[in-house]
C-alpha positions as MATLAB code, in Angstrom:
seq = 'MIEFIAGVFASSNYWFIVLRSTAPILLVTLGAVITEQAGIKNMALEGSMLWAALTGVIVSAFTGSPWLGMMAGILASVTIALILGLFALKLDANAVLCGVALNLFSTGGTVFVLYSLTGDKGISSSLPSKIIPFIKIPFVETIPWIGKVISGQNLIVWLAAFAVVAIHFVLNKATIGRRIKATGENIEAAKAAGIDPVKVKFFTLIVSGILAGIAGCFLSMGYTSNFTSGIAAGRGYVANAAQVVAGGTAIGAIFASLIFGLTDAMATYLQNIGLPPELIQA';
ca = [
     -38.322    1.943  -16.390;
     -38.296    0.963  -13.355;
     -35.932   -1.891  -14.161;
     -33.687    0.495  -16.044;
     -33.320    2.575  -12.667;
     -32.801   -0.636  -10.836;
     -29.912   -1.520  -13.070;
     -28.213    1.460  -12.810;
     -28.374    1.807   -8.922;
     -27.026   -1.954   -8.743;
     -23.923   -0.972  -11.453;
     -20.621   -0.819   -9.512;
     -19.887    1.471  -12.121;
     -22.276    4.368  -11.281;
     -21.349    3.869   -7.633;
     -17.951    4.680   -8.678;
     -19.032    7.597  -10.538;
     -20.940    8.701   -7.378;
     -18.098    8.438   -5.049;
     -15.957   10.665   -7.582;
     -18.598   12.909   -7.932;
     -19.096   13.464   -4.125;
     -16.015   13.986   -3.168;
     -15.447   17.532   -4.455;
     -18.506   18.849   -3.038;
     -18.202   16.973    0.189;
     -14.728   18.901    0.562;
     -16.420   22.350   -0.016;
     -19.337   21.499    2.188;
     -17.176   20.911    5.201;
     -14.897   24.099    4.556;
     -18.571   26.052    4.226;
     -19.899   24.393    7.883;
     -16.579   25.284    9.762;
     -16.553   28.832    8.577;
     -20.691   29.017    9.633;
     -20.045   27.544   12.997;
     -17.687   30.344   13.578;
     -19.904   32.764   12.313;
     -19.239   33.701    8.987;
     -20.113   32.875    5.872;
     -17.174   31.608    3.012;
     -19.100   32.534   -0.539;
     -15.965   32.833   -1.679;
     -15.335   28.999   -2.292;
     -16.249   28.981   -5.661;
     -13.563   31.601   -6.535;
     -11.149   29.365   -4.402;
     -11.826   26.133   -6.259;
     -11.058   28.161  -10.013;
      -7.911   29.427   -9.077;
      -7.054   26.241   -7.292;
      -7.711   24.189  -10.438;
      -5.864   26.725  -12.515;
      -2.849   27.127  -10.491;
      -2.411   23.427   -9.906;
      -2.753   22.478  -13.541;
      -0.010   25.613  -14.331;
       2.371   24.440  -12.011;
       2.251   20.713  -12.053;
       2.681   21.411  -15.950;
       5.785   23.369  -15.186;
       7.458   21.636  -12.463;
       6.479   17.926  -13.496;
       4.772   17.313  -10.129;
       1.388   16.886   -9.019;
       1.983   17.348   -5.433;
       3.842   20.661   -6.213;
       0.634   21.566   -8.219;
      -1.581   20.380   -5.631;
       0.621   22.410   -3.041;
       0.447   25.724   -5.018;
      -3.413   25.194   -5.755;
      -3.963   24.897   -2.167;
      -2.224   28.085   -1.318;
      -3.744   30.127   -4.289;
      -7.563   28.618   -2.593;
      -6.006   29.764    0.923;
      -5.022   33.815   -0.697;
      -8.650   33.845   -1.718;
      -9.848   32.856    1.671;
      -7.867   35.297    3.068;
      -8.502   37.937    1.044;
     -12.264   37.412    2.141;
     -10.967   37.516    5.579;
      -9.138   40.909    4.993;
     -12.302   42.713    3.812;
     -14.839   40.962    6.212;
     -12.779   41.059    9.097;
     -10.412   43.663    9.283;
     -12.132   46.435    7.041;
     -15.714   44.839    8.412;
     -17.169   44.625    4.635;
     -20.520   42.189    4.242;
     -18.928   38.912    3.813;
     -21.280   37.629    1.421;
     -20.878   40.628   -0.846;
     -17.322   39.895   -0.714;
     -17.495   36.809   -1.653;
     -19.270   36.957   -4.634;
     -17.085   39.666   -5.808;
     -14.339   37.423   -5.338;
     -16.323   34.560   -7.260;
     -16.686   37.263  -10.451;
     -13.098   38.510  -10.445;
     -12.076   34.476  -10.414;
     -14.243   33.564  -12.976;
     -12.743   36.604  -15.229;
      -9.318   36.538  -13.849;
      -9.310   32.573  -14.481;
      -9.610   32.850  -18.131;
      -7.218   36.203  -18.660;
      -4.383   33.839  -16.788;
      -5.305   30.710  -18.797;
      -5.484   32.868  -21.958;
      -2.251   34.387  -21.278;
      -0.589   31.144  -20.779;
      -2.092   29.082  -23.811;
      -3.822   31.660  -26.107;
      -7.183   29.738  -25.432;
      -9.955   30.964  -23.173;
     -11.756   27.864  -22.527;
      -9.476   24.834  -21.871;
      -5.528   24.398  -20.523;
      -5.063   21.312  -23.145;
      -2.223   22.657  -24.096;
      -0.176   22.624  -20.684;
       0.751   18.974  -20.366;
      -0.594   18.862  -16.410;
      -0.098   16.053  -13.903;
      -2.511   13.935  -12.683;
      -3.257   13.147   -8.950;
      -2.677    9.783   -8.636;
      -5.740    6.751   -8.133;
      -5.331    4.519   -5.674;
      -5.769    0.671   -6.329;
      -6.273   -1.474   -3.064;
      -4.685   -5.129   -3.522;
      -6.967   -7.200   -1.802;
     -10.323   -4.842   -1.962;
     -10.357   -4.697   -5.657;
     -10.964   -8.880   -6.181;
     -14.137   -8.555   -3.865;
     -17.116   -8.780   -6.322;
     -18.941   -5.140   -6.609;
     -17.531   -3.643   -3.717;
     -13.766   -3.878   -5.249;
     -14.937   -1.976   -8.512;
     -16.472    0.739   -6.342;
     -13.922    1.212   -3.987;
     -10.440    0.401   -5.808;
      -9.368    2.564   -8.560;
     -10.523    6.012   -6.807;
      -8.668    9.034   -6.803;
      -6.218    9.706   -3.629;
      -8.286   12.746   -3.254;
     -11.738   10.996   -2.647;
      -9.701    8.947    0.335;
      -8.920   12.660    1.403;
     -12.232   13.719    1.185;
     -13.310   10.714    3.870;
      -9.902   11.560    6.356;
     -11.362   15.355    5.872;
     -15.074   14.310    7.622;
     -13.189   12.951   10.456;
     -10.762   15.522   10.894;
     -13.692   18.044   10.720;
     -15.847   15.971   12.960;
     -13.365   15.902   15.176;
     -12.018   19.454   15.555;
     -15.485   20.359   15.973;
     -16.832   18.432   18.699;
     -13.457   17.194   20.358;
     -10.886   19.603   20.209;
     -10.653   22.698   21.814;
     -10.612   24.992   18.842;
     -13.616   23.434   17.826;
     -15.149   24.477   21.289;
     -13.898   28.176   20.373;
     -15.419   27.989   16.759;
     -18.712   27.175   18.306;
     -18.589   29.707   21.138;
     -17.366   32.268   18.673;
     -20.383   31.637   16.278;
     -22.935   31.383   18.628;
     -22.258   34.563   21.109;
     -19.373   36.643   19.594;
     -19.577   38.826   22.802;
     -19.746   35.606   25.410;
     -16.660   34.489   23.248;
     -14.763   37.935   23.927;
     -15.537   37.809   27.918;
     -14.359   34.156   27.789;
     -10.901   35.217   26.502;
     -11.469   34.246   23.054;
     -10.393   36.205   20.066;
     -13.187   36.067   17.356;
     -10.987   37.623   14.636;
      -8.585   34.648   14.976;
     -10.830   31.904   14.965;
     -12.512   33.058   11.962;
      -9.423   33.761   10.046;
      -8.581   29.831   10.981;
     -11.838   28.624    9.899;
     -11.564   30.497    6.697;
      -7.831   28.740    6.118;
      -9.285   25.567    6.630;
     -12.126   25.845    4.307;
      -9.514   27.344    1.891;
      -7.134   24.353    2.246;
     -10.440   22.031    1.824;
     -11.887   24.453   -1.392;
      -8.238   24.049   -2.856;
      -8.073   20.342   -2.695;
     -11.415   20.015   -4.551;
     -10.327   22.586   -7.108;
      -7.167   20.602   -7.938;
      -9.040   17.291   -7.952;
     -11.625   18.907  -10.912;
      -8.572   19.584  -12.665;
      -6.235   17.229  -12.199;
      -8.090   14.169  -11.166;
     -11.851   14.462  -12.114;
     -10.465   15.495  -15.214;
      -6.830   16.413  -16.785;
      -7.632   19.719  -17.777;
      -8.493   23.323  -16.443;
     -11.763   24.464  -18.256;
     -13.360   27.975  -17.439;
     -15.615   28.012  -15.143;
     -14.731   24.088  -14.033;
     -15.991   24.769  -10.322;
     -19.901   24.658  -11.935;
     -21.290   26.271   -9.018;
     -20.076   23.702   -6.651;
     -18.724   26.538   -4.449;
     -22.482   27.809   -3.947;
     -24.189   24.519   -3.818;
     -21.873   23.875   -0.962;
     -23.290   27.033    0.866;
     -26.501   25.460    0.673;
     -25.622   21.751    1.318;
     -24.110   23.216    4.671;
     -27.596   24.457    5.664;
     -28.790   20.874    4.557;
     -25.954   19.352    6.470;
     -26.895   21.068   10.089;
     -23.645   22.161   10.927;
     -21.941   19.057   11.110;
     -19.433   17.123    9.310;
     -21.342   13.830    9.485;
     -24.391   15.648    7.968;
     -22.039   16.814    5.234;
     -22.130   13.535    3.662;
     -25.610   13.096    3.317;
     -25.877   16.623    1.927;
     -23.436   16.021   -0.567;
     -24.411   12.803   -1.678;
     -27.631   14.588   -2.760;
     -25.477   16.019   -5.563;
     -23.254   12.813   -5.927;
     -26.178   10.889   -7.002;
     -27.621   13.400   -9.254;
     -24.508   14.392  -10.728;
     -23.255   10.747  -11.208;
     -26.498    9.977  -12.939;
     -26.105   12.287  -15.723;
     -22.545   10.842  -15.700;
     -23.583    7.775  -16.559;
     -26.302    8.185  -18.374;
     -23.861   10.162  -21.043;
     -21.388    6.857  -20.753;
     -23.944    4.335  -21.958;
     -24.845    6.397  -24.711;
     -27.974    8.681  -23.850;
     -28.154   11.684  -25.901;
     -27.121   14.564  -23.930;
     -30.487   16.607  -24.723;
     -32.571   13.926  -23.302;
     -30.704   13.970  -20.164;
     -30.896   18.050  -19.741;
     -34.538   17.671  -20.488;
];
C-alpha cells in the first residue's frame, strides 16, 4: 500500500492533474480572499461559476471563438457579483443569504437555459463549443518529469498563477489594497479617512466576479469540453472555506487550494488507472 501511494506521488501524470484541479479552486479562493478583506462575503461564487461556464460554452459555440466565449462568461460572472452587491450594499440585505439565493437561482437558471437551447437538462454536448488552448513550452517539455508536469497545461492554469501575484500585489503594495483592508477592518475609520466603503466593496466584488468567471470558463472549456448541470460542484462554497485557511492572503490561498487539488487529482488519477469509481468513493 505504501509503495502504491509513493508511486502515485512520484507520477508526473498525477502532478499534472493536481495543477489542473487546483487552478479553478485557486481562482475562486482568491476572489473570496479579496472580498473578505473588504468585509463582504461573496457566497455567490458558485452561481458566478455556473453562469460563466454555460455562457462561455454558448457564446464560443455561436461565434467560433473561445476568447469571445471567455469574455462573455466573465461578464456573466461579474453580473452575478454586481447583483449581490446591489442587494447587499445598496438595499442592505444580508450578503450571505443573498449569495445562497443567487446560487439556487443559478443552479436552476443554467439548467433552464441549457434545456431551452439544446433540449438536454444535463450536458451541452450538442453545442460545438471551443476549447481554451493548452500551452506547450518547447524547452521545458524536454526536461524529465518537470516537463510532463508543466508543459501542456491549459492557459487558465498559468492565469491562476498570475492571479496569485496580482492579488498579492494589490493587497500588499497598491493603494487600493490599503483601502480594501481599511474598509474590512474598521468601516467607520475608513469613512473618516475619506474612503468610500461601498465603492471599495463593489470593486472587490467585480474582481472576484472576474476570477470566478475565468474559473467557470475553464471548467467547461478547458477542464472538460462541455457544460454539465452543477459543473461548479461546490467549488464556490469550498473557496469561502479555503479563504479562511488562507488567512486572508494570496500566498495562503495557494496552499488552501492545493489541499482540494491534491484530493481531487487523486480521485481522477485513480479512475484513469482503472480503479472502480465505487472503490474510490468508498
